[in-house]
C-alpha positions in Angstrom: -0.1 0.0 -0.1 1.3 3.4 -0.9 1.8 6.1 1.5 -1.1 8.4 0.1 -3.4 5.2 -0.6 -6.8 5.1 1.4 -8.4 1.6 0.6 -12.3 0.6 2.0 -11.8 -2.2 4.5 -14.6 -4.8 5.5 -14.4 -6.7 9.0 -14.5 -10.3 8.0 -13.6 -12.9 10.2 -13.3 -16.3 8.8 -15.8 -18.8 9.8 -13.1 -21.3 11.1 -11.8 -18.5 13.5 -15.2 -18.0 14.9 -15.7 -21.8 15.4 -12.2 -22.0 16.9 -13.1 -19.5 19.5 -16.4 -21.4 20.3 -14.4 -24.6 20.5 -11.9 -22.8 22.9 -14.8 -21.4 25.1 -16.3 -25.1 25.2 -13.0 -26.4 26.4 -12.6 -24.1 29.0 -12.5 -25.3 32.5 -13.5 -22.9 35.2 -12.8 -23.7 38.7 -16.2 -24.1 39.9 -15.9 -22.0 43.0 -14.6 -18.6 43.9 -11.1 -18.2 45.7 -12.5 -18.1 49.1 -15.8 -18.4 50.4 -17.6 -14.9 50.4 -14.8 -13.5 48.1 -17.4 -11.4 46.2 -15.7 -8.6 44.0 -12.7 -8.3 47.0 -10.1 -10.5 44.8 -11.2 -9.3 41.3 -14.6 -9.7 39.5 -17.0 -11.9 41.1 -17.0 -15.5 40.0 -20.5 -15.6 39.1 -20.0 -12.8 36.9 -17.2 -14.2 35.2 -19.1 -17.5 34.7 -22.2 -15.8 33.4 -20.2 -13.9 30.7 -18.5 -17.1 29.8 -21.7 -18.7 29.2 -23.4 -15.8 27.3 -20.3 -15.6 25.0 -20.4 -19.2 24.3 -24.3 -19.6 23.9 -25.8 -16.5 23.1 -23.4 -14.1 21.6 -23.3 -13.9 17.8 -20.3 -12.5 16.4 -21.7 -12.3 12.8 -24.2 -10.1 14.0 -22.0 -7.9 15.8 -19.6 -8.0 12.5 -22.8 -7.0 10.6 -23.2 -4.1 12.7 -19.6 -3.1 12.7 -19.8 -3.0 9.0 -22.5 -0.7 8.7 -19.8 2.1 9.3 -17.5 3.1 6.6 -13.9 1.4 7.2 -10.8 2.2 5.8 -7.1 1.5 5.8 -4.0 3.5 5.0 -0.6 3.8 5.8 1.0 6.8 7.5 4.6 6.6 8.1 4.6 3.0 7.0 2.3 2.1 9.6 -1.1 0.4 8.5 -3.9 2.4 10.2 -7.5 1.2 10.3 -10.2 3.8 11.0 -13.9 4.6 10.7 -14.7 7.6 8.6 -18.4 8.6 8.9 -18.7 11.8 6.9 -21.7 14.1 7.2 -23.7 15.5 4.2 -23.6 18.7 5.9 -21.6 21.3 4.6 -21.1 22.8 7.9 -20.0 19.7 9.3 -16.9 19.7 11.7 -14.2 17.2 11.5 -14.1 15.4 14.4 -11.2 12.9 15.6 -12.3 10.7 18.2 -9.5 8.6 20.1 -9.8 5.2 22.3 -7.7 4.0 25.2 -7.5 0.8 27.1 -9.3 -1.6 27.1 -11.1 -0.1 24.3 -11.3 0.2 20.7 -12.7 2.2 17.8 -15.9 0.4 18.6 -16.4 2.4 22.0 -17.7 5.2 19.8 -20.2 3.1 17.8 -23.0 4.4 19.8 -22.3 8.1 18.7 -20.6 8.1 15.2 -24.0 8.1 13.4 -25.7 10.5 15.7 -22.7 12.9 15.5 -22.5 12.6 11.7 -26.2 12.4 10.9 -28.1 14.1 13.9 -31.9 13.5 14.0 -32.5 17.1 14.5 -31.0 18.8 11.5 -30.6 21.9 13.4 -27.8 20.4 15.6 -24.3 20.6 14.7 -23.1 17.7 12.6 -19.5 16.2 12.5 -17.3 14.3 9.9 -16.2 11.6 12.3 -12.9 9.9 12.2 -12.1 7.1 14.6 -8.8 5.3 14.3 -7.5 2.3 15.8 -4.5 3.1 17.9 -1.2 1.3 16.6 -1.3 -2.1 18.3 -5.1 -2.4 18.5 -7.6 -4.1 16.2 -6.5 -4.1 12.4 -3.7 -1.2 12.8 -0.1 -2.3 12.8 1.6 -3.1 16.0 4.0 0.0 17.1 7.1 -0.1 14.9 9.6 0.3 17.7 10.3 0.2 21.4 9.3 3.7 22.9 6.5 4.5 20.5 4.3 6.9 22.8 0.8 8.9 22.7 2.8 11.7 21.2 3.8 9.4 18.2 0.2 8.8 17.7 -0.5 12.3 17.9 1.7 12.8 14.9 0.4 10.2 12.9 -3.3 11.0 13.7 -2.6 14.7 12.6 -1.1 13.3 9.4 -4.2 11.2 9.0 -6.9 14.0 9.5 -4.9 15.9 7.0 -4.8 13.3 4.3 -8.7 13.0 4.5 -8.6 16.7 3.7 -8.9 18.1 7.2 -6.8 20.8 7.9 -8.5 21.8 10.9 -10.3 19.7 13.1 -11.3 18.9 16.9 -10.5 15.8 19.0 -12.7 13.8 21.7 -10.7 11.4 23.8 -10.4 9.6 26.9 -8.0 7.2 28.9 -4.8 6.9 27.1 -6.5 8.8 24.0 -6.4 11.8 26.7 -2.4 11.8 26.0 -3.1 12.1 22.3 -5.4 14.8 22.6 -3.4 16.8 25.0 -0.4 16.5 22.8 -2.3 17.7 19.8 -3.9 20.7 21.8 -0.5 21.3 23.0 1.9 21.0 19.8 -0.8 21.3 17.1 -2.3 24.3 17.4 -2.6 25.1 13.7 -4.8 22.0 13.0 -6.1 20.8 16.3 -8.5 23.7 17.3 -10.3 22.3 20.1 -10.2 19.2 22.5 -12.8 17.6 24.7 -11.8 14.9 27.4 -13.7 12.6 29.4 -10.6 11.8 31.2 -7.8 14.5 32.3 -5.8 13.4 35.6 -5.2 17.1 37.3 -4.0 18.1 40.5 -5.9 20.7 42.8 -4.2 23.7 43.7 -2.2 23.1 47.1 -3.9 23.8 50.2 -7.4 24.3 49.1 -10.3 22.8 51.1 -12.3 20.0 49.2 -15.9 20.5 47.9 -18.2 17.5 48.7 -17.7 16.4 45.3 -14.1 16.8 45.2 -13.9 14.9 48.6 -15.8 12.0 47.1 -13.9 11.9 44.0 -10.5 11.9 46.1 -11.8 9.1 48.1 -12.6 7.0 44.9 -9.3 7.8 43.2 -7.1 6.9 46.3 -9.3 3.6 46.6 -8.7 3.1 42.9 -4.8 3.5 43.1 -4.6 1.6 46.3 -6.5 -1.5 45.2 -7.1 -1.4 41.2 -3.6 -0.6 39.7 -2.3 -4.3 39.5 -3.1 -4.8 35.9 -1.3 -1.6 35.0 1.7 -2.5 36.8 1.7 -6.0 35.2 1.5 -4.5 31.7 4.0 -1.7 32.1 6.5 -4.1 33.6 5.9 -7.5 31.9 3.6 -7.0 28.8 5.5 -10.1 26.9 4.7 -12.3 29.9 1.1 -11.1 30.5 0.6 -10.8 26.7 1.9 -14.0 25.6 -0.3 -15.9 28.5 -3.6 -14.2 27.0 -2.7 -14.2 23.3 -4.6 -17.3 22.6 -6.8 -17.6 25.7 -10.4 -16.2 25.3 -11.3 -16.5 29.0 -8.2 -14.7 29.9 -8.6 -11.8 27.7 -12.3 -11.4 28.8 -11.3 -11.3 32.5 -8.4 -9.0 32.0 -10.4 -6.7 29.8 -13.7 -7.1 31.3 -12.9 -6.5 34.6 -12.2 -2.8 33.7 -15.7 -2.7 32.6 -17.3 -3.1 35.9 -14.7 -1.3 38.1 -14.6 1.7 36.1 -18.3 2.4 35.1 -21.6 3.6 36.8 -23.1 0.5 38.4 -26.4 1.4 37.0 -25.0 1.6 33.2 -24.0 -2.1 33.9 -27.4 -3.4 34.0 -28.2 -2.3 30.5 -28.2 -5.2 28.0 -25.5 -3.3 25.7 -23.1 -3.4 28.6 -22.6 -7.1 28.3 -22.6 -6.8 24.5 -19.9 -4.1 24.6 -17.6 -6.3 26.8 -18.1 -9.4 24.6 -17.4 -7.3 21.3 -14.4 -5.9 22.9 -12.9 -9.2 23.9 -13.7 -10.8 20.7 -11.9 -7.9 18.8 -9.0 -8.3 21.1 -9.0 -12.0 20.4 -9.8 -12.3 16.6 -6.9 -9.7 15.9 -4.5 -10.8 18.5 -4.0 -7.3 20.0 -4.1 -7.9 23.5 -0.4 -8.0 23.9 0.8 -5.1 21.7 -2.2 -3.1 23.1 -0.1 -3.4 26.6 2.5 -1.1 25.2 0.3 1.8 26.2 1.5 1.3 29.8 4.9 0.2 28.9 6.1 3.1 26.7 4.1 6.2 28.4 4.1 7.9 31.5 3.3 6.0 34.7 -0.2 6.6 36.5 1.8 7.9 39.5 3.1 10.7 37.4 -0.1 11.5 35.3 -0.8 14.7 37.3 2.8 16.0 37.2 2.8 15.2 33.4 -0.4 17.5 32.9 1.2 20.3 34.7 4.4 20.4 32.7 4.5 23.6 30.4 5.2 21.5 27.4 2.0 19.6 27.9 -0.2 22.5 28.4 -3.2 22.8 26.2 -3.1 26.0 24.2 -6.3 25.4 22.3 -9.7 25.6 23.8 -10.5 22.5 25.5 -13.5 21.1 27.4 -13.8 18.5 30.2 -16.8 16.3 31.1 -15.8 14.6 34.6 -17.8 11.5 35.2 -17.7 10.5 38.8 -17.2 6.7 38.2 -14.2 7.2 36.0 -10.8 6.2 37.3 -9.4 9.6 38.1 -12.5 12.2 37.8 -11.0 15.8 38.2 -12.7 18.9 39.3 -12.8 22.3 37.3 -10.4 24.1 39.4 -7.7 21.1 39.1 -8.2 20.6 35.3 -8.2 24.2 34.5 -4.4 24.6 35.7 -3.4 22.3 32.6 -4.7 24.3 29.6 -7.4 26.8 28.2 -10.3 25.3 29.9 -13.8 26.7 28.3 -16.3 24.0 29.2 -16.7 22.1 32.6 -19.3 19.6 33.7 -19.4 17.1 36.4 -21.9 14.1 35.9 -22.3 10.4 36.8 -22.7 8.6 33.5 -21.8 9.6 29.5 -25.3 9.4 28.4 -25.1 12.9 26.8 -21.7 13.1 25.4 -23.1 14.4 22.1 -24.2 17.7 24.1 -20.8 18.2 25.4 -19.4 18.0 21.8 -21.9 20.5 20.4 -21.8 23.0 23.2 
């Protein structure tokens, strides 16, 4: 593929691969009991939850139905700096549409934006702002190439995504991102102001000014963040220090992928959201994408090649990383590190802030 070529792409997992996954799930032997009596969620996801997901994946989840849904979006492949990039490009018919780059994190994928790319590119109300939506798979995820070298960072992703947007004809654009995508968006907002004109985050670790008294929400958030950092960061330490070990162990292990990935879906989300039927489908679709594309191991490079979690807030305060373009932030309480307005405004030109429980109306934040 030449560097300037953009080719349509269709997701087409061979039937034999789907049957192989089913056989591996059939052959999976669960331990039959939780680790100790009354373990609940104290040692990781509850055993009954894991057992139920395994049964649903094996007996109810239909990959080919999901694949058909995935292919309703326009997918493409191109090569930037000799790196194959997979992306969704949902163009709007509106002449006033704004180019919008949407960037996933871990354990996510392009698919996490599937609920909004149609609504953003073709809003039901013609009076609403519409967008040309571009959703790339980061290097190391799904059908994009693996990072080409050690030390490939989110700043490298920012550079090639900026080139991708320009290749698509978008000399100026805005960005929506969270999780590891936040670091791509921060780089674009700090260093690519000629093309990146606005950024919206749903994850932006930031420190409060020293000596301030907490508001009730800030106190609740601080307690949640402290509990997260004390009890839920084992996965990150493993992936940043031994991605080869964990990656090889999980590569051809669907139940292992399901537990490693699915755990974050229940630990970093609103419990009410988890009751929705879509939530189980989202977990199983993500686990299937990771399994079929063999990306569980390279996806871990996010953790090993970038700033470590204990330095996230210091990174945001570095002058080089100050966001020079206008940016907005929606703080979801159930995210891993929700920040308050007076914290996040220290890291850039904050023009919009909202603190809420669940991401039910992210479209409104983007259209503000």
